[in-house]
KEFI-304359 format. One record per atom (N, C-alpha, C): atom name; x negated, y negated, z negated; chain; residue in three letters. Coordinates in pm, whole numbers, plus 50000, padded with zeros to 5 digits. Layout:
BEGIN
(pt "CA",(X,Y,Z),"A","ala")
...
//
This chain:
BEGIN
(pt "N",(17903,58199,91834),"A","unk")
(pt "CA",(17840,58237,91953),"A","unk")
(pt "C",(17817,58390,91961),"A","unk")
(pt "N",(17827,58486,91879),"A","unk")
(pt "CA",(17789,58575,91858),"A","unk")
(pt "C",(17895,58674,91881),"A","unk")
(pt "N",(17973,58624,91829),"A","unk")
(pt "CA",(18113,58686,91818),"A","unk")
(pt "C",(18161,58692,92000),"A","unk")
(pt "N",(18159,58545,92046),"A","unk")
(pt "CA",(18201,58546,92202),"A","unk")
(pt "C",(18117,58638,92235),"A","unk")
(pt "N",(18006,58690,92247),"A","unk")
(pt "CA",(17885,58773,92330),"A","unk")
(pt "C",(17941,58904,92281),"A","unk")
(pt "N",(17978,58949,92180),"A","unk")
(pt "CA",(18038,59082,92154),"A","unk")
(pt "C",(18159,59081,92208),"A","unk")
(pt "N",(18264,59016,92249),"A","unk")
(pt "CA",(18390,59024,92280),"A","unk")
(pt "C",(18354,59037,92449),"A","unk")
(pt "N",(18271,58985,92477),"A","unk")
(pt "CA",(18257,58979,92625),"A","unk")
(pt "C",(18200,59073,92676),"A","unk")
(pt "N",(18106,59174,92596),"A","unk")
(pt "CA",(18042,59268,92596),"A","unk")
(pt "C",(18103,59395,92601),"A","unk")
(pt "N",(18233,59393,92469),"A","unk")
(pt "CA",(18328,59493,92505),"A","unk")
(pt "C",(18424,59491,92602),"A","unk")
(pt "N",(18465,59397,92685),"A","unk")
(pt "CA",(18586,59355,92766),"A","unk")
(pt "C",(18486,59438,92908),"A","unk")
(pt "N",(18352,59405,92898),"A","unk")
(pt "CA",(18284,59500,93025),"A","unk")
(pt "C",(18289,59596,92958),"A","unk")
(pt "N",(18265,59685,92883),"A","unk")
(pt "CA",(18229,59819,92824),"A","unk")
(pt "C",(18377,59889,92908),"A","unk")
(pt "N",(18490,59820,92873),"A","unk")
(pt "CA",(18633,59863,92895),"A","unk")
(pt "C",(18667,59857,93030),"A","unk")
(pt "N",(18604,59785,93105),"A","unk")
(pt "CA",(18576,59801,93257),"A","unk")
(pt "C",(18523,59878,93326),"A","unk")
(pt "N",(18390,59904,93278),"A","unk")
(pt "CA",(18285,59995,93320),"A","unk")
(pt "C",(18345,60109,93329),"A","unk")
(pt "N",(18426,60155,93173),"A","unk")
(pt "CA",(18448,60259,93132),"A","unk")
(pt "C",(18593,60306,93209),"A","unk")
(pt "N",(18653,60243,93284),"A","unk")
(pt "CA",(18758,60247,93350),"A","unk")
(pt "C",(18733,60306,93492),"A","unk")
(pt "N",(18657,60229,93532),"A","unk")
(pt "CA",(18601,60290,93686),"A","unk")
(pt "C",(18514,60408,93663),"A","unk")
(pt "N",(18455,60446,93569),"A","unk")
(pt "CA",(18411,60582,93560),"A","unk")
(pt "C",(18525,60665,93522),"A","unk")
(pt "N",(18583,60668,93449),"A","unk")
(pt "CA",(18729,60739,93428),"A","unk")
(pt "C",(18761,60780,93542),"A","unk")
(pt "N",(18817,60682,93584),"A","unk")
(pt "CA",(18880,60712,93741),"A","unk")
(pt "C",(18808,60783,93818),"A","unk")
(pt "N",(18681,60768,93857),"A","unk")
(pt "CA",(18595,60846,93965),"A","unk")
(pt "C",(18598,61016,93896),"A","unk")
(pt "N",(18594,61041,93783),"A","unk")
(pt "CA",(18572,61136,93749),"A","unk")
(pt "C",(18733,61224,93714),"A","unk")
(pt "N",(18831,61147,93700),"A","unk")
(pt "CA",(18988,61183,93715),"A","unk")
(pt "C",(18976,61257,93878),"A","unk")
(pt "N",(18991,61148,93932),"A","unk")
(pt "CA",(18993,61212,94100),"A","unk")
(pt "C",(18905,61274,94137),"A","unk")
(pt "N",(18763,61356,94116),"A","unk")
(pt "CA",(18694,61428,94095),"A","unk")
(pt "C",(18738,61579,94093),"A","unk")
(pt "N",(18801,61557,93939),"A","unk")
(pt "CA",(18836,61640,93887),"A","unk")
(pt "C",(18959,61741,93957),"A","unk")
(pt "N",(19078,61615,93980),"A","unk")
(pt "CA",(19169,61657,94072),"A","unk")
(pt "C",(19147,61733,94205),"A","unk")
(pt "N",(19029,61659,94275),"A","unk")
(pt "CA",(18994,61738,94364),"A","unk")
(pt "C",(18987,61895,94340),"A","unk")
(pt "N",(18871,61915,94243),"A","unk")
(pt "CA",(18830,62018,94211),"A","unk")
(pt "C",(18955,62108,94212),"A","unk")
(pt "N",(19079,62055,94092),"A","unk")
(pt "CA",(19149,62166,94082),"A","unk")
(pt "C",(19247,62232,94233),"A","unk")
(pt "N",(19251,62090,94352),"A","unk")
(pt "CA",(19317,62139,94456),"A","unk")
(pt "C",(19233,62240,94541),"A","unk")
(pt "N",(19114,62281,94486),"A","unk")
(pt "CA",(19036,62341,94582),"A","unk")
(pt "C",(19031,62514,94506),"A","unk")
(pt "N",(19102,62485,94358),"A","unk")
(pt "CA",(19074,62615,94292),"A","unk")
(pt "C",(18949,62644,94200),"A","unk")
(pt "N",(18927,62522,94188),"A","unk")
(pt "CA",(18787,62568,94107),"A","unk")
(pt "C",(18791,62610,93987),"A","unk")
(pt "N",(18926,62638,93931),"A","unk")
(pt "CA",(18934,62661,93819),"A","unk")
(pt "C",(18901,62840,93789),"A","unk")
(pt "N",(18952,62887,93906),"A","unk")
(pt "CA",(18914,63038,93953),"A","unk")
(pt "C",(18781,63038,94008),"A","unk")
(pt "N",(18712,62963,94086),"A","unk")
(pt "CA",(18612,62965,94160),"A","unk")
(pt "C",(18470,62894,94137),"A","unk")
(pt "N",(18503,62798,94014),"A","unk")
(pt "CA",(18387,62730,93941),"A","unk")
(pt "C",(18486,62732,93757),"A","unk")
(pt "N",(18481,62812,93707),"A","unk")
(pt "CA",(18530,62799,93582),"A","unk")
(pt "C",(18430,62723,93547),"A","unk")
(pt "N",(18318,62756,93502),"A","unk")
(pt "CA",(18211,62684,93421),"A","unk")
(pt "C",(18222,62570,93443),"A","unk")
(pt "N",(18190,62534,93565),"A","unk")
(pt "CA",(18182,62364,93631),"A","unk")
(pt "C",(18311,62257,93587),"A","unk")
(pt "N",(18435,62342,93591),"A","unk")
(pt "CA",(18554,62307,93627),"A","unk")
(pt "C",(18594,62298,93450),"A","unk")
(pt "N",(18562,62370,93345),"A","unk")
(pt "CA",(18594,62322,93202),"A","unk")
(pt "C",(18507,62224,93152),"A","unk")
(pt "N",(18375,62221,93204),"A","unk")
(pt "CA",(18264,62160,93132),"A","unk")
(pt "C",(18334,61991,93179),"A","unk")
(pt "N",(18379,61995,93276),"A","unk")
(pt "CA",(18417,61878,93292),"A","unk")
(pt "C",(18531,61816,93234),"A","unk")
(pt "N",(18629,61906,93254),"A","unk")
(pt "CA",(18778,61876,93209),"A","unk")
(pt "C",(18728,61864,93036),"A","unk")
(pt "N",(18661,61903,92968),"A","unk")
(pt "CA",(18631,61894,92849),"A","unk")
(pt "C",(18577,61744,92801),"A","unk")
(pt "N",(18478,61708,92881),"A","unk")
(pt "CA",(18392,61604,92888),"A","unk")
(pt "C",(18489,61474,92951),"A","unk")
(pt "N",(18578,61515,92996),"A","unk")
(pt "CA",(18673,61388,93056),"A","unk")
(pt "C",(18802,61376,92950),"A","unk")
(pt "N",(18842,61497,92887),"A","unk")
(pt "CA",(18913,61477,92732),"A","unk")
(pt "C",(18817,61392,92637),"A","unk")
(pt "N",(18729,61436,92590),"A","unk")
(pt "CA",(18607,61358,92517),"A","unk")
(pt "C",(18613,61208,92547),"A","unk")
(pt "N",(18577,61190,92679),"A","unk")
(pt "CA",(18562,61052,92709),"A","unk")
(pt "C",(18703,60972,92671),"A","unk")
(pt "N",(18808,61008,92707),"A","unk")
(pt "CA",(18929,60927,92675),"A","unk")
(pt "C",(18951,60912,92518),"A","unk")
(pt "N",(18911,61051,92424),"A","unk")
(pt "CA",(18906,60983,92311),"A","unk")
(pt "C",(18800,60917,92254),"A","unk")
(pt "N",(18696,60936,92314),"A","unk")
(pt "CA",(18607,60796,92256),"A","unk")
(pt "C",(18649,60669,92310),"A","unk")
(pt "N",(18724,60658,92421),"A","unk")
(pt "CA",(18757,60519,92460),"A","unk")
(pt "C",(18877,60491,92401),"A","unk")
(pt "N",(18959,60546,92338),"A","unk")
(pt "CA",(19057,60526,92239),"A","unk")
(pt "C",(19027,60461,92114),"A","unk")
(pt "N",(18865,60503,92053),"A","unk")
(pt "CA",(18827,60460,91946),"A","unk")
(pt "C",(18752,60342,92008),"A","unk")
(pt "N",(18742,60294,92113),"A","unk")
(pt "CA",(18673,60166,92175),"A","unk")
(pt "C",(18522,60230,92169),"A","unk")
(pt "N",(18454,60309,92162),"A","unk")
(pt "CA",(18325,60353,92172),"A","unk")
(pt "C",(18328,60375,92301),"A","unk")
(pt "N",(18294,60269,92421),"A","unk")
(pt "CA",(18293,60255,92534),"A","unk")
(pt "C",(18173,60338,92587),"A","unk")
(pt "N",(18065,60312,92502),"A","unk")
(pt "CA",(17929,60366,92564),"A","unk")
(pt "C",(17930,60519,92547),"A","unk")
(pt "N",(17990,60551,92460),"A","unk")
(pt "CA",(17984,60726,92486),"A","unk")
(pt "C",(18111,60754,92583),"A","unk")
(pt "N",(18202,60690,92565),"A","unk")
(pt "CA",(18287,60721,92683),"A","unk")
(pt "C",(18245,60719,92800),"A","unk")
(pt "N",(18188,60632,92835),"A","unk")
(pt "CA",(18128,60579,92987),"A","unk")
(pt "C",(18007,60720,93004),"A","unk")
(pt "N",(17940,60715,92910),"A","unk")
(pt "CA",(17834,60861,92926),"A","unk")
(pt "C",(17933,60972,92974),"A","unk")
(pt "N",(18028,60995,92899),"A","unk")
(pt "CA",(18119,61125,92881),"A","unk")
(pt "C",(18183,61156,93022),"A","unk")
(pt "N",(18204,61026,93050),"A","unk")
(pt "CA",(18288,61019,93219),"A","unk")
(pt "C",(18197,61066,93312),"A","unk")
(pt "N",(18061,61023,93302),"A","unk")
(pt "CA",(17962,61017,93420),"A","unk")
(pt "C",(17940,61161,93376),"A","unk")
(pt "N",(17897,61256,93284),"A","unk")
(pt "CA",(17891,61411,93292),"A","unk")
(pt "C",(18028,61475,93334),"A","unk")
(pt "N",(18122,61406,93300),"A","unk")
(pt "CA",(18284,61471,93372),"A","unk")
(pt "C",(18265,61502,93513),"A","unk")
(pt "N",(18215,61333,93600),"A","unk")
(pt "CA",(18237,61348,93724),"A","unk")
(pt "C",(18088,61430,93796),"A","unk")
(pt "N",(17979,61447,93718),"A","unk")
(pt "CA",(17882,61532,93789),"A","unk")
(pt "C",(17919,61643,93798),"A","unk")
(pt "N",(18009,61685,93694),"A","unk")
(pt "CA",(18033,61853,93699),"A","unk")
(pt "C",(18134,61874,93764),"A","unk")
(pt "N",(18259,61777,93784),"A","unk")
(pt "CA",(18332,61789,93877),"A","unk")
(pt "C",(18321,61814,94034),"A","unk")
(pt "N",(18210,61719,94027),"A","unk")
(pt "CA",(18159,61749,94169),"A","unk")
(pt "C",(18100,61860,94192),"A","unk")
(pt "N",(17996,61903,94100),"A","unk")
(pt "CA",(17954,62033,94106),"A","unk")
(pt "C",(18091,62151,94160),"A","unk")
(pt "N",(18170,62123,94058),"A","unk")
(pt "CA",(18308,62230,94064),"A","unk")
(pt "C",(18344,62218,94211),"A","unk")
(pt "N",(18356,62105,94276),"A","unk")
(pt "CA",(18414,62075,94416),"A","unk")
(pt "C",(18346,62174,94490),"A","unk")
(pt "N",(18187,62156,94486),"A","unk")
(pt "CA",(18088,62174,94576),"A","unk")
(pt "C",(18085,62367,94564),"A","unk")
(pt "N",(18102,62411,94447),"A","unk")
(pt "CA",(18115,62556,94420),"A","unk")
(pt "C",(18237,62620,94495),"A","unk")
(pt "N",(18346,62516,94462),"A","unk")
(pt "CA",(18488,62561,94516),"A","unk")
(pt "C",(18461,62612,94657),"A","unk")
(pt "N",(18407,62534,94691),"A","unk")
(pt "CA",(18419,62516,94857),"A","unk")
(pt "C",(18336,62616,94908),"A","unk")
(pt "N",(18221,62668,94861),"A","unk")
(pt "CA",(18157,62779,94891),"A","unk")
(pt "C",(18187,62902,94829),"A","unk")
(pt "N",(18259,62954,94736),"A","unk")
(pt "CA",(18294,63070,94685),"A","unk")
(pt "C",(18445,63109,94718),"A","unk")
(pt "N",(18467,63223,94746),"A","unk")
(pt "CA",(18560,63279,94793),"A","unk")
(pt "C",(18639,63354,94646),"A","unk")
(pt "N",(18754,63349,94618),"A","unk")
(pt "CA",(18830,63356,94501),"A","unk")
(pt "C",(18818,63501,94504),"A","unk")
(pt "N",(18811,63522,94362),"A","unk")
(pt "CA",(18777,63692,94318),"A","unk")
(pt "C",(18916,63760,94345),"A","unk")
(pt "N",(18939,63852,94437),"A","unk")
(pt "CA",(19054,63957,94430),"A","unk")
(pt "C",(19100,63986,94302),"A","unk")
(pt "N",(19252,63989,94306),"A","unk")
(pt "CA",(19288,64026,94196),"A","unk")
(pt "C",(19305,64201,94176),"A","unk")
(pt "N",(19252,64245,94104),"A","unk")
(pt "CA",(19249,64380,94099),"A","unk")
(pt "C",(19397,64398,93996),"A","unk")
(pt "N",(19452,64484,94075),"A","unk")
(pt "CA",(19594,64579,94013),"A","unk")
(pt "C",(19594,64654,93890),"A","unk")
(pt "N",(19659,64616,93771),"A","unk")
(pt "CA",(19649,64668,93674),"A","unk")
(pt "C",(19669,64827,93673),"A","unk")
(pt "N",(19606,64909,93603),"A","unk")
(pt "CA",(19666,65059,93652),"A","unk")
(pt "C",(19805,65090,93569),"A","unk")
(pt "N",(19884,65131,93593),"A","unk")
(pt "CA",(19996,65184,93488),"A","unk")
(pt "C",(19950,65261,93398),"A","unk")
(pt "N",(20019,65265,93294),"A","unk")
(pt "CA",(20003,65362,93159),"A","unk")
(pt "C",(20031,65474,93194),"A","unk")
(pt "N",(19980,65600,93140),"A","unk")
(pt "CA",(20046,65721,93173),"A","unk")
(pt "C",(20133,65737,93051),"A","unk")
//
């Protein structure tokens, strides 16, 4: 009976993880479309690394950590979207020619 409960819990963890990782991935893609890598680099990269780590944890069937990491990734991807929408990109400064 205990094994059945564990297998059901593991199955639920996988489904919950899938929902969270999908949301985080979609929000990060939205941030990328808005140029968040340049406009909100801290938030963007923080989200990206948490997304990568969430996927790594899920590959090891550690769904509790994977879900928590995917939630953080989604949160920071959302922040990256917000910042990117309100920050103008920094102008490119031409490099000076050497003498």
